[in-house]
PyMOL Python script that loads the backbone (N, CA, C, O; Angstrom):
from pymol import cmd

cmd.read_pdbstr("""\
ATOM      1  N   MET A   1     -55.587   6.754 175.441  1.00  0.00           N
ATOM      2  CA  MET A   1     -56.655   7.729 175.304  1.00  0.00           C
ATOM      3  C   MET A   1     -56.045   9.100 174.986  1.00  0.00           C
ATOM      4  O   MET A   1     -55.141   9.563 175.681  1.00  0.00           O
ATOM      5  N   ILE A   2     -56.544   9.726 173.949  1.00  0.00           N
ATOM      6  CA  ILE A   2     -56.042  11.044 173.549  1.00  0.00           C
ATOM      7  C   ILE A   2     -56.764  12.119 174.366  1.00  0.00           C
ATOM      8  O   ILE A   2     -57.991  12.116 174.465  1.00  0.00           O
ATOM      9  N   PRO A   3     -55.990  13.036 174.947  1.00  0.00           N
ATOM     10  CA  PRO A   3     -56.608  14.125 175.716  1.00  0.00           C
ATOM     11  C   PRO A   3     -57.512  14.979 174.820  1.00  0.00           C
ATOM     12  O   PRO A   3     -57.321  15.051 173.606  1.00  0.00           O
ATOM     13  N   ASP A   4     -58.489  15.615 175.445  1.00  0.00           N
ATOM     14  CA  ASP A   4     -59.379  16.473 174.659  1.00  0.00           C
ATOM     15  C   ASP A   4     -58.669  17.782 174.293  1.00  0.00           C
ATOM     16  O   ASP A   4     -57.591  18.089 174.801  1.00  0.00           O
ATOM     17  N   ASP A   5     -59.301  18.533 173.405  1.00  0.00           N
ATOM     18  CA  ASP A   5     -58.706  19.780 172.906  1.00  0.00           C
ATOM     19  C   ASP A   5     -58.372  20.754 174.036  1.00  0.00           C
ATOM     20  O   ASP A   5     -57.344  21.429 174.002  1.00  0.00           O
ATOM     21  N   TYR A   6     -59.248  20.816 175.030  1.00  0.00           N
ATOM     22  CA  TYR A   6     -59.027  21.740 176.137  1.00  0.00           C
ATOM     23  C   TYR A   6     -57.755  21.375 176.907  1.00  0.00           C
ATOM     24  O   TYR A   6     -56.968  22.254 177.258  1.00  0.00           O
ATOM     25  N   GLU A   7     -57.555  20.081 177.170  1.00  0.00           N
ATOM     26  CA  GLU A   7     -56.361  19.644 177.889  1.00  0.00           C
ATOM     27  C   GLU A   7     -55.096  19.895 177.064  1.00  0.00           C
ATOM     28  O   GLU A   7     -54.061  20.276 177.612  1.00  0.00           O
ATOM     29  N   LEU A   8     -55.179  19.681 175.746  1.00  0.00           N
ATOM     30  CA  LEU A   8     -54.047  19.985 174.868  1.00  0.00           C
ATOM     31  C   LEU A   8     -53.716  21.476 174.926  1.00  0.00           C
ATOM     32  O   LEU A   8     -52.556  21.860 175.074  1.00  0.00           O
ATOM     33  N   GLU A   9     -54.752  22.308 174.807  1.00  0.00           N
ATOM     34  CA  GLU A   9     -54.562  23.765 174.853  1.00  0.00           C
ATOM     35  C   GLU A   9     -53.926  24.203 176.165  1.00  0.00           C
ATOM     36  O   GLU A   9     -52.962  24.968 176.166  1.00  0.00           O
ATOM     37  N   LEU A  10     -54.464  23.719 177.280  1.00  0.00           N
ATOM     38  CA  LEU A  10     -53.922  24.108 178.587  1.00  0.00           C
ATOM     39  C   LEU A  10     -52.458  23.708 178.727  1.00  0.00           C
ATOM     40  O   LEU A  10     -51.657  24.476 179.261  1.00  0.00           O
ATOM     41  N   THR A  11     -52.103  22.530 178.259  1.00  0.00           N
ATOM     42  CA  THR A  11     -50.729  22.065 178.389  1.00  0.00           C
ATOM     43  C   THR A  11     -49.785  22.883 177.518  1.00  0.00           C
ATOM     44  O   THR A  11     -48.695  23.247 177.960  1.00  0.00           O
ATOM     45  N   ILE A  12     -50.190  23.174 176.287  1.00  0.00           N
ATOM     46  CA  ILE A  12     -49.370  24.022 175.406  1.00  0.00           C
ATOM     47  C   ILE A  12     -49.144  25.382 176.062  1.00  0.00           C
ATOM     48  O   ILE A  12     -48.009  25.847 176.168  1.00  0.00           O
ATOM     49  N   LEU A  13     -50.227  26.014 176.500  1.00  0.00           N
ATOM     50  CA  LEU A  13     -50.117  27.351 177.090  1.00  0.00           C
ATOM     51  C   LEU A  13     -49.296  27.335 178.374  1.00  0.00           C
ATOM     52  O   LEU A  13     -48.512  28.253 178.613  1.00  0.00           O
ATOM     53  N   ARG A  14     -49.462  26.312 179.201  1.00  0.00           N
ATOM     54  CA  ARG A  14     -48.691  26.220 180.450  1.00  0.00           C
ATOM     55  C   ARG A  14     -47.198  26.083 180.153  1.00  0.00           C
ATOM     56  O   ARG A  14     -46.375  26.755 180.775  1.00  0.00           O
ATOM     57  N   LEU A  15     -46.850  25.211 179.200  1.00  0.00           N
ATOM     58  CA  LEU A  15     -45.433  24.996 178.918  1.00  0.00           C
ATOM     59  C   LEU A  15     -44.769  26.224 178.299  1.00  0.00           C
ATOM     60  O   LEU A  15     -43.648  26.566 178.676  1.00  0.00           O
ATOM     61  N   VAL A  16     -45.435  26.896 177.355  1.00  0.00           N
ATOM     62  CA  VAL A  16     -44.796  28.083 176.761  1.00  0.00           C
ATOM     63  C   VAL A  16     -44.721  29.221 177.776  1.00  0.00           C
ATOM     64  O   VAL A  16     -43.771  30.004 177.758  1.00  0.00           O
ATOM     65  N   THR A  17     -45.709  29.319 178.655  1.00  0.00           N
ATOM     66  CA  THR A  17     -45.681  30.358 179.693  1.00  0.00           C
ATOM     67  C   THR A  17     -44.590  30.068 180.707  1.00  0.00           C
ATOM     68  O   THR A  17     -43.844  30.964 181.102  1.00  0.00           O
ATOM     69  N   ASP A  18     -44.498  28.806 181.129  1.00  0.00           N
ATOM     70  CA  ASP A  18     -43.452  28.433 182.090  1.00  0.00           C
ATOM     71  C   ASP A  18     -42.053  28.656 181.505  1.00  0.00           C
ATOM     72  O   ASP A  18     -41.130  29.040 182.223  1.00  0.00           O
ATOM     73  N   ARG A  19     -41.905  28.417 180.215  1.00  0.00           N
ATOM     74  CA  ARG A  19     -40.599  28.569 179.560  1.00  0.00           C
ATOM     75  C   ARG A  19     -40.224  30.045 179.484  1.00  0.00           C
ATOM     76  O   ARG A  19     -39.050  30.395 179.602  1.00  0.00           O
ATOM     77  N   GLY A  20     -41.213  30.909 179.289  1.00  0.00           N
ATOM     78  CA  GLY A  20     -40.968  32.343 179.311  1.00  0.00           C
ATOM     79  C   GLY A  20     -40.714  32.954 177.946  1.00  0.00           C
ATOM     80  O   GLY A  20     -40.619  32.264 176.931  1.00  0.00           O
ATOM     81  N   ALA A  21     -40.606  34.277 177.960  1.00  0.00           N
ATOM     82  CA  ALA A  21     -40.396  35.046 176.733  1.00  0.00           C
ATOM     83  C   ALA A  21     -39.065  34.670 176.091  1.00  0.00           C
ATOM     84  O   ALA A  21     -38.086  34.370 176.775  1.00  0.00           O
ATOM     85  N   ASP A  22     -39.055  34.693 174.775  1.00  0.00           N
ATOM     86  CA  ASP A  22     -37.854  34.419 173.979  1.00  0.00           C
ATOM     87  C   ASP A  22     -37.318  33.000 174.143  1.00  0.00           C
ATOM     88  O   ASP A  22     -36.179  32.727 173.762  1.00  0.00           O
ATOM     89  N   LYS A  23     -38.106  32.107 174.693  1.00  0.00           N
ATOM     90  CA  LYS A  23     -37.744  30.685 174.796  1.00  0.00           C
ATOM     91  C   LYS A  23     -38.802  29.887 174.051  1.00  0.00           C
ATOM     92  O   LYS A  23     -39.929  30.352 173.877  1.00  0.00           O
ATOM     93  N   THR A  24     -38.444  28.693 173.615  1.00  0.00           N
ATOM     94  CA  THR A  24     -39.388  27.879 172.849  1.00  0.00           C
ATOM     95  C   THR A  24     -39.581  26.511 173.485  1.00  0.00           C
ATOM     96  O   THR A  24     -38.796  26.070 174.324  1.00  0.00           O
ATOM     97  N   VAL A  25     -40.649  25.860 173.058  1.00  0.00           N
ATOM     98  CA  VAL A  25     -41.006  24.519 173.506  1.00  0.00           C
ATOM     99  C   VAL A  25     -41.156  23.648 172.273  1.00  0.00           C
ATOM    100  O   VAL A  25     -41.751  24.063 171.279  1.00  0.00           O
ATOM    101  N   CYS A  26     -40.617  22.445 172.339  1.00  0.00           N
ATOM    102  CA  CYS A  26     -40.803  21.485 171.260  1.00  0.00           C
ATOM    103  C   CYS A  26     -42.182  20.835 171.433  1.00  0.00           C
ATOM    104  O   CYS A  26     -42.565  20.503 172.555  1.00  0.00           O
ATOM    105  N   PRO A  27     -42.928  20.651 170.345  1.00  0.00           N
ATOM    106  CA  PRO A  27     -44.230  19.990 170.464  1.00  0.00           C
ATOM    107  C   PRO A  27     -44.130  18.611 171.130  1.00  0.00           C
ATOM    108  O   PRO A  27     -45.074  18.175 171.790  1.00  0.00           O
ATOM    109  N   SER A  28     -43.002  17.930 170.963  1.00  0.00           N
ATOM    110  CA  SER A  28     -42.854  16.622 171.605  1.00  0.00           C
ATOM    111  C   SER A  28     -42.791  16.749 173.134  1.00  0.00           C
ATOM    112  O   SER A  28     -43.129  15.804 173.847  1.00  0.00           O
ATOM    113  N   GLU A  29     -42.359  17.912 173.636  1.00  0.00           N
ATOM    114  CA  GLU A  29     -42.388  18.139 175.086  1.00  0.00           C
ATOM    115  C   GLU A  29     -43.824  18.174 175.587  1.00  0.00           C
ATOM    116  O   GLU A  29     -44.139  17.642 176.652  1.00  0.00           O
ATOM    117  N   VAL A  30     -44.686  18.809 174.805  1.00  0.00           N
ATOM    118  CA  VAL A  30     -46.110  18.860 175.144  1.00  0.00           C
ATOM    119  C   VAL A  30     -46.671  17.438 175.122  1.00  0.00           C
ATOM    120  O   VAL A  30     -47.389  17.032 176.036  1.00  0.00           O
ATOM    121  N   ALA A  31     -46.341  16.695 174.082  1.00  0.00           N
ATOM    122  CA  ALA A  31     -46.839  15.328 173.943  1.00  0.00           C
ATOM    123  C   ALA A  31     -46.363  14.452 175.104  1.00  0.00           C
ATOM    124  O   ALA A  31     -47.141  13.665 175.645  1.00  0.00           O
ATOM    125  N   ARG A  32     -45.108  14.582 175.483  1.00  0.00           N
ATOM    126  CA  ARG A  32     -44.572  13.781 176.590  1.00  0.00           C
ATOM    127  C   ARG A  32     -45.204  14.169 177.926  1.00  0.00           C
ATOM    128  O   ARG A  32     -45.397  13.317 178.793  1.00  0.00           O
ATOM    129  N   ALA A  33     -45.525  15.448 178.093  1.00  0.00           N
ATOM    130  CA  ALA A  33     -46.170  15.895 179.330  1.00  0.00           C
ATOM    131  C   ALA A  33     -47.545  15.241 179.489  1.00  0.00           C
ATOM    132  O   ALA A  33     -48.007  15.015 180.607  1.00  0.00           O
ATOM    133  N   LEU A  34     -48.187  14.943 178.368  1.00  0.00           N
ATOM    134  CA  LEU A  34     -49.517  14.351 178.402  1.00  0.00           C
ATOM    135  C   LEU A  34     -49.512  12.832 178.253  1.00  0.00           C
ATOM    136  O   LEU A  34     -50.319  12.142 178.875  1.00  0.00           O
ATOM    137  N   GLY A  35     -48.605  12.314 177.432  1.00  0.00           N
ATOM    138  CA  GLY A  35     -48.646  10.897 177.087  1.00  0.00           C
ATOM    139  C   GLY A  35     -47.577  10.042 177.724  1.00  0.00           C
ATOM    140  O   GLY A  35     -47.555   8.827 177.525  1.00  0.00           O
ATOM    141  N   GLY A  36     -46.672  10.666 178.501  1.00  0.00           N
ATOM    142  CA  GLY A  36     -45.620   9.904 179.147  1.00  0.00           C
ATOM    143  C   GLY A  36     -44.397   9.745 178.266  1.00  0.00           C
ATOM    144  O   GLY A  36     -44.380  10.231 177.135  1.00  0.00           O
ATOM    145  N   PRO A  37     -43.371   9.067 178.771  1.00  0.00           N
ATOM    146  CA  PRO A  37     -42.080   9.008 178.083  1.00  0.00           C
ATOM    147  C   PRO A  37     -42.011   8.027 176.911  1.00  0.00           C
ATOM    148  O   PRO A  37     -41.129   8.151 176.061  1.00  0.00           O
ATOM    149  N   HIS A  38     -42.906   7.074 176.854  1.00  0.00           N
ATOM    150  CA  HIS A  38     -42.830   6.058 175.794  1.00  0.00           C
ATOM    151  C   HIS A  38     -43.478   6.575 174.511  1.00  0.00           C
ATOM    152  O   HIS A  38     -44.552   7.173 174.560  1.00  0.00           O
ATOM    153  N   PRO A  39     -42.833   6.350 173.359  1.00  0.00           N
ATOM    154  CA  PRO A  39     -43.387   6.838 172.085  1.00  0.00           C
ATOM    155  C   PRO A  39     -44.808   6.359 171.788  1.00  0.00           C
ATOM    156  O   PRO A  39     -45.560   7.051 171.103  1.00  0.00           O
ATOM    157  N   ASP A  40     -45.179   5.194 172.293  1.00  0.00           N
ATOM    158  CA  ASP A  40     -46.558   4.729 172.085  1.00  0.00           C
ATOM    159  C   ASP A  40     -47.562   5.626 172.790  1.00  0.00           C
ATOM    160  O   ASP A  40     -48.720   5.708 172.380  1.00  0.00           O
ATOM    161  N   GLY A  41     -47.130   6.293 173.840  1.00  0.00           N
ATOM    162  CA  GLY A  41     -48.012   7.192 174.575  1.00  0.00           C
ATOM    163  C   GLY A  41     -48.054   8.588 173.999  1.00  0.00           C
ATOM    164  O   GLY A  41     -49.123   9.189 173.894  1.00  0.00           O
ATOM    165  N   TRP A  42     -46.883   9.117 173.620  1.00  0.00           N
ATOM    166  CA  TRP A  42     -46.857  10.514 173.155  1.00  0.00           C
ATOM    167  C   TRP A  42     -46.930  10.652 171.641  1.00  0.00           C
ATOM    168  O   TRP A  42     -47.389  11.684 171.152  1.00  0.00           O
ATOM    169  N   GLY A  43     -46.500   9.660 170.889  1.00  0.00           N
ATOM    170  CA  GLY A  43     -46.486   9.751 169.426  1.00  0.00           C
ATOM    171  C   GLY A  43     -47.836  10.101 168.801  1.00  0.00           C
ATOM    172  O   GLY A  43     -47.906  10.978 167.941  1.00  0.00           O
ATOM    173  N   PRO A  44     -48.915   9.421 169.226  1.00  0.00           N
ATOM    174  CA  PRO A  44     -50.225   9.734 168.639  1.00  0.00           C
ATOM    175  C   PRO A  44     -50.738  11.144 168.949  1.00  0.00           C
ATOM    176  O   PRO A  44     -51.712  11.594 168.346  1.00  0.00           O
ATOM    177  N   LEU A  45     -50.098  11.832 169.872  1.00  0.00           N
ATOM    178  CA  LEU A  45     -50.545  13.184 170.244  1.00  0.00           C
ATOM    179  C   LEU A  45     -49.972  14.275 169.346  1.00  0.00           C
ATOM    180  O   LEU A  45     -50.428  15.417 169.400  1.00  0.00           O
ATOM    181  N   MET A  46     -48.991  13.946 168.529  1.00  0.00           N
ATOM    182  CA  MET A  46     -48.300  14.976 167.757  1.00  0.00           C
ATOM    183  C   MET A  46     -49.228  15.723 166.788  1.00  0.00           C
ATOM    184  O   MET A  46     -49.160  16.949 166.708  1.00  0.00           O
ATOM    185  N   GLN A  47     -50.074  15.026 166.068  1.00  0.00           N
ATOM    186  CA  GLN A  47     -50.991  15.711 165.144  1.00  0.00           C
ATOM    187  C   GLN A  47     -52.046  16.536 165.878  1.00  0.00           C
ATOM    188  O   GLN A  47     -52.291  17.679 165.491  1.00  0.00           O
ATOM    189  N   PRO A  48     -52.688  15.992 166.940  1.00  0.00           N
ATOM    190  CA  PRO A  48     -53.630  16.844 167.685  1.00  0.00           C
ATOM    191  C   PRO A  48     -52.964  18.085 168.277  1.00  0.00           C
ATOM    192  O   PRO A  48     -53.580  19.150 168.328  1.00  0.00           O
ATOM    193  N   ILE A  49     -51.716  17.961 168.722  1.00  0.00           N
ATOM    194  CA  ILE A  49     -50.993  19.122 169.257  1.00  0.00           C
ATOM    195  C   ILE A  49     -50.750  20.134 168.155  1.00  0.00           C
ATOM    196  O   ILE A  49     -50.899  21.336 168.377  1.00  0.00           O
ATOM    197  N   ARG A  50     -50.386  19.677 166.993  1.00  0.00           N
ATOM    198  CA  ARG A  50     -50.172  20.589 165.863  1.00  0.00           C
ATOM    199  C   ARG A  50     -51.467  21.347 165.533  1.00  0.00           C
ATOM    200  O   ARG A  50     -51.442  22.559 165.320  1.00  0.00           O
ATOM    201  N   ARG A  51     -52.583  20.634 165.493  1.00  0.00           N
ATOM    202  CA  ARG A  51     -53.869  21.298 165.204  1.00  0.00           C
ATOM    203  C   ARG A  51     -54.175  22.370 166.241  1.00  0.00           C
ATOM    204  O   ARG A  51     -54.612  23.466 165.889  1.00  0.00           O
ATOM    205  N   GLN A  52     -53.947  22.061 167.526  1.00  0.00           N
ATOM    206  CA  GLN A  52     -54.205  23.054 168.570  1.00  0.00           C
ATOM    207  C   GLN A  52     -53.232  24.222 168.470  1.00  0.00           C
ATOM    208  O   GLN A  52     -53.617  25.369 168.693  1.00  0.00           O
ATOM    209  N   ALA A  53     -51.980  23.940 168.138  1.00  0.00           N
ATOM    210  CA  ALA A  53     -50.991  25.010 167.991  1.00  0.00           C
ATOM    211  C   ALA A  53     -51.395  25.967 166.875  1.00  0.00           C
ATOM    212  O   ALA A  53     -51.284  27.183 167.029  1.00  0.00           O
ATOM    213  N   VAL A  54     -51.862  25.425 165.755  1.00  0.00           N
ATOM    214  CA  VAL A  54     -52.310  26.269 164.643  1.00  0.00           C
ATOM    215  C   VAL A  54     -53.479  27.141 165.087  1.00  0.00           C
ATOM    216  O   VAL A  54     -53.504  28.339 164.802  1.00  0.00           O
ATOM    217  N   ARG A  55     -54.445  26.550 165.783  1.00  0.00           N
ATOM    218  CA  ARG A  55     -55.595  27.318 166.255  1.00  0.00           C
ATOM    219  C   ARG A  55     -55.153  28.409 167.224  1.00  0.00           C
ATOM    220  O   ARG A  55     -55.605  29.549 167.121  1.00  0.00           O
ATOM    221  N   LEU A  56     -54.277  28.071 168.157  1.00  0.00           N
ATOM    222  CA  LEU A  56     -53.808  29.056 169.140  1.00  0.00           C
ATOM    223  C   LEU A  56     -53.013  30.183 168.486  1.00  0.00           C
ATOM    224  O   LEU A  56     -53.084  31.327 168.933  1.00  0.00           O
ATOM    225  N   MET A  57     -52.259  29.873 167.436  1.00  0.00           N
ATOM    226  CA  MET A  57     -51.527  30.935 166.735  1.00  0.00           C
ATOM    227  C   MET A  57     -52.503  31.857 166.014  1.00  0.00           C
ATOM    228  O   MET A  57     -52.330  33.075 166.022  1.00  0.00           O
ATOM    229  N   LYS A  58     -53.515  31.285 165.396  1.00  0.00           N
ATOM    230  CA  LYS A  58     -54.514  32.117 164.703  1.00  0.00           C
ATOM    231  C   LYS A  58     -55.222  33.049 165.685  1.00  0.00           C
ATOM    232  O   LYS A  58     -55.639  34.147 165.315  1.00  0.00           O
ATOM    233  N   GLU A  59     -55.356  32.611 166.934  1.00  0.00           N
ATOM    234  CA  GLU A  59     -55.984  33.431 167.974  1.00  0.00           C
ATOM    235  C   GLU A  59     -54.999  34.422 168.593  1.00  0.00           C
ATOM    236  O   GLU A  59     -55.387  35.251 169.415  1.00  0.00           O
ATOM    237  N   GLY A  60     -53.721  34.337 168.199  1.00  0.00           N
ATOM    238  CA  GLY A  60     -52.711  35.248 168.724  1.00  0.00           C
ATOM    239  C   GLY A  60     -52.204  34.878 170.107  1.00  0.00           C
ATOM    240  O   GLY A  60     -51.605  35.713 170.784  1.00  0.00           O
ATOM    241  N   ARG A  61     -52.431  33.634 170.546  1.00  0.00           N
ATOM    242  CA  ARG A  61     -52.064  33.226 171.899  1.00  0.00           C
ATOM    243  C   ARG A  61     -50.684  32.588 171.981  1.00  0.00           C
ATOM    244  O   ARG A  61     -50.067  32.598 173.046  1.00  0.00           O
ATOM    245  N   ILE A  62     -50.186  32.031 170.877  1.00  0.00           N
ATOM    246  CA  ILE A  62     -48.831  31.496 170.812  1.00  0.00           C
ATOM    247  C   ILE A  62     -48.254  31.830 169.440  1.00  0.00           C
ATOM    248  O   ILE A  62     -48.956  32.339 168.566  1.00  0.00           O
ATOM    249  N   ALA A  63     -46.975  31.539 169.264  1.00  0.00           N
ATOM    250  CA  ALA A  63     -46.326  31.663 167.957  1.00  0.00           C
ATOM    251  C   ALA A  63     -45.755  30.301 167.587  1.00  0.00           C
ATOM    252  O   ALA A  63     -45.289  29.555 168.449  1.00  0.00           O
ATOM    253  N   ILE A  64     -45.798  29.988 166.308  1.00  0.00           N
ATOM    254  CA  ILE A  64     -45.167  28.786 165.773  1.00  0.00           C
ATOM    255  C   ILE A  64     -43.937  29.255 165.016  1.00  0.00           C
ATOM    256  O   ILE A  64     -44.029  30.124 164.149  1.00  0.00           O
ATOM    257  N   LEU A  65     -42.780  28.679 165.344  1.00  0.00           N
ATOM    258  CA  LEU A  65     -41.525  29.105 164.721  1.00  0.00           C
ATOM    259  C   LEU A  65     -40.869  27.968 163.956  1.00  0.00           C
ATOM    260  O   LEU A  65     -40.908  26.809 164.371  1.00  0.00           O
ATOM    261  N   ARG A  66     -40.270  28.324 162.837  1.00  0.00           N
ATOM    262  CA  ARG A  66     -39.420  27.417 162.059  1.00  0.00           C
ATOM    263  C   ARG A  66     -38.099  28.132 161.866  1.00  0.00           C
ATOM    264  O   ARG A  66     -38.063  29.270 161.399  1.00  0.00           O
ATOM    265  N   LYS A  67     -37.028  27.474 162.222  1.00  0.00           N
ATOM    266  CA  LYS A  67     -35.687  28.048 162.091  1.00  0.00           C
ATOM    267  C   LYS A  67     -35.601  29.419 162.771  1.00  0.00           C
ATOM    268  O   LYS A  67     -34.948  30.333 162.269  1.00  0.00           O
ATOM    269  N   GLY A  68     -36.271  29.545 163.919  1.00  0.00           N
ATOM    270  CA  GLY A  68     -36.199  30.758 164.719  1.00  0.00           C
ATOM    271  C   GLY A  68     -37.089  31.897 164.269  1.00  0.00           C
ATOM    272  O   GLY A  68     -37.078  32.966 164.879  1.00  0.00           O
ATOM    273  N   LYS A  69     -37.866  31.689 163.204  1.00  0.00           N
ATOM    274  CA  LYS A  69     -38.735  32.746 162.689  1.00  0.00           C
ATOM    275  C   LYS A  69     -40.190  32.297 162.737  1.00  0.00           C
ATOM    276  O   LYS A  69     -40.505  31.130 162.504  1.00  0.00           O
ATOM    277  N   VAL A  70     -41.066  33.244 163.044  1.00  0.00           N
ATOM    278  CA  VAL A  70     -42.495  32.939 163.083  1.00  0.00           C
ATOM    279  C   VAL A  70     -42.961  32.543 161.685  1.00  0.00           C
ATOM    280  O   VAL A  70     -42.640  33.209 160.701  1.00  0.00           O
ATOM    281  N   VAL A  71     -43.721  31.454 161.610  1.00  0.00           N
ATOM    282  CA  VAL A  71     -44.218  31.021 160.303  1.00  0.00           C
ATOM    283  C   VAL A  71     -45.233  32.041 159.792  1.00  0.00           C
ATOM    284  O   VAL A  71     -46.077  32.510 160.556  1.00  0.00           O
ATOM    285  N   PRO A  72     -45.156  32.387 158.506  1.00  0.00           N
ATOM    286  CA  PRO A  72     -46.081  33.392 157.974  1.00  0.00           C
ATOM    287  C   PRO A  72     -47.520  32.876 157.878  1.00  0.00           C
ATOM    288  O   PRO A  72     -48.468  33.650 158.011  1.00  0.00           O
ATOM    289  N   ASP A  73     -47.680  31.581 157.648  1.00  0.00           N
ATOM    290  CA  ASP A  73     -49.014  31.000 157.495  1.00  0.00           C
ATOM    291  C   ASP A  73     -49.096  29.730 158.332  1.00  0.00           C
ATOM    292  O   ASP A  73     -48.504  28.715 157.965  1.00  0.00           O
ATOM    293  N   PRO A  74     -49.819  29.766 159.451  1.00  0.00           N
ATOM    294  CA  PRO A  74     -49.880  28.589 160.311  1.00  0.00           C
ATOM    295  C   PRO A  74     -50.552  27.386 159.645  1.00  0.00           C
ATOM    296  O   PRO A  74     -50.374  26.254 160.094  1.00  0.00           O
ATOM    297  N   ASP A  75     -51.313  27.620 158.591  1.00  0.00           N
ATOM    298  CA  ASP A  75     -51.950  26.509 157.877  1.00  0.00           C
ATOM    299  C   ASP A  75     -51.023  25.846 156.873  1.00  0.00           C
ATOM    300  O   ASP A  75     -51.351  24.790 156.333  1.00  0.00           O
ATOM    301  N   ASP A  76     -49.871  26.450 156.613  1.00  0.00           N
ATOM    302  CA  ASP A  76     -49.001  25.936 155.562  1.00  0.00           C
ATOM    303  C   ASP A  76     -47.525  26.031 155.963  1.00  0.00           C
ATOM    304  O   ASP A  76     -46.803  26.923 155.519  1.00  0.00           O
ATOM    305  N   PHE A  77     -47.097  25.099 156.805  1.00  0.00           N
ATOM    306  CA  PHE A  77     -45.678  25.009 157.131  1.00  0.00           C
ATOM    307  C   PHE A  77     -45.334  23.534 157.274  1.00  0.00           C
ATOM    308  O   PHE A  77     -46.184  22.706 157.601  1.00  0.00           O
ATOM    309  N   ARG A  78     -44.066  23.228 157.021  1.00  0.00           N
ATOM    310  CA  ARG A  78     -43.610  21.846 157.083  1.00  0.00           C
ATOM    311  C   ARG A  78     -42.371  21.736 157.946  1.00  0.00           C
ATOM    312  O   ARG A  78     -41.673  22.716 158.208  1.00  0.00           O
ATOM    313  N   GLY A  79     -42.121  20.512 158.380  1.00  0.00           N
ATOM    314  CA  GLY A  79     -40.885  20.228 159.089  1.00  0.00           C
ATOM    315  C   GLY A  79     -40.931  20.503 160.579  1.00  0.00           C
ATOM    316  O   GLY A  79     -41.996  20.643 161.180  1.00  0.00           O
ATOM    317  N   VAL A  80     -39.755  20.573 161.144  1.00  0.00           N
ATOM    318  CA  VAL A  80     -39.578  20.763 162.585  1.00  0.00           C
ATOM    319  C   VAL A  80     -40.020  22.177 162.950  1.00  0.00           C
ATOM    320  O   VAL A  80     -39.676  23.145 162.273  1.00  0.00           O
ATOM    321  N   TYR A  81     -40.783  22.275 164.026  1.00  0.00           N
ATOM    322  CA  TYR A  81     -41.241  23.587 164.474  1.00  0.00           C
ATOM    323  C   TYR A  81     -41.177  23.651 165.995  1.00  0.00           C
ATOM    324  O   TYR A  81     -41.070  22.628 166.670  1.00  0.00           O
ATOM    325  N   ARG A  82     -41.244  24.860 166.516  1.00  0.00           N
ATOM    326  CA  ARG A  82     -41.217  25.108 167.948  1.00  0.00           C
ATOM    327  C   ARG A  82     -42.376  26.036 168.298  1.00  0.00           C
ATOM    328  O   ARG A  82     -42.937  26.705 167.430  1.00  0.00           O
ATOM    329  N   LEU A  83     -42.723  26.065 169.572  1.00  0.00           N
ATOM    330  CA  LEU A  83     -43.810  26.906 170.054  1.00  0.00           C
ATOM    331  C   LEU A  83     -43.259  27.915 171.055  1.00  0.00           C
ATOM    332  O   LEU A  83     -42.347  27.614 171.824  1.00  0.00           O
ATOM    333  N   SER A  84     -43.830  29.119 171.031  1.00  0.00           N
ATOM    334  CA  SER A  84     -43.400  30.138 171.991  1.00  0.00           C
ATOM    335  C   SER A  84     -44.553  31.082 172.291  1.00  0.00           C
ATOM    336  O   SER A  84     -45.618  31.016 171.677  1.00  0.00           O
ATOM    337  N   LEU A  85     -44.311  31.951 173.243  1.00  0.00           N
ATOM    338  CA  LEU A  85     -45.248  33.045 173.467  1.00  0.00           C
ATOM    339  C   LEU A  85     -45.178  33.970 172.258  1.00  0.00           C
ATOM    340  O   LEU A  85     -44.147  34.026 171.587  1.00  0.00           O
ATOM    341  N   PRO A  86     -46.266  34.705 171.965  1.00  0.00           N
ATOM    342  CA  PRO A  86     -46.199  35.645 170.833  1.00  0.00           C
ATOM    343  C   PRO A  86     -45.125  36.696 171.083  1.00  0.00           C
ATOM    344  O   PRO A  86     -44.872  37.074 172.226  1.00  0.00           O
ATOM    345  N   ARG A  87     -44.501  37.161 170.019  1.00  0.00           N
ATOM    346  CA  ARG A  87     -43.431  38.153 170.154  1.00  0.00           C
ATOM    347  C   ARG A  87     -43.981  39.532 170.020  1.00  0.00           C
ATOM    348  O   ARG A  87     -43.233  40.506 170.105  1.00  0.00           O
TER     349      ARG A  87
END
""", "prot")
cmd.dss("prot")
cmd.show_as("cartoon", "prot")
cmd.util.cbc("prot")
cmd.orient("prot")
C-alpha cells in the first residue's frame, strides 16, 4: 500500500529537518522509512516521493539538489538528486 501524499510530505519534512541545515537526505531514505528495507516495499515509493519533493520545493519548504547545487527548475531535472532544507 502506497502512503498518501500527506504521509509522504510529513516523512520528507521530518527527515530533512532531523538531518539539519547543510545536510541532505537521499529520496531512497524517505522511501525506506515508509516502505521498509526490501526493494519491493520502498521501490514503488520513489516516483510519489519525487512528486511530493517537487511540490514542496515549489512551496519553498525544501530544496532539491543535484551535484550539490539547487536545481533551477524542479519540474525539469534528471538523475540522482538529494533533498535538504532550503538554503
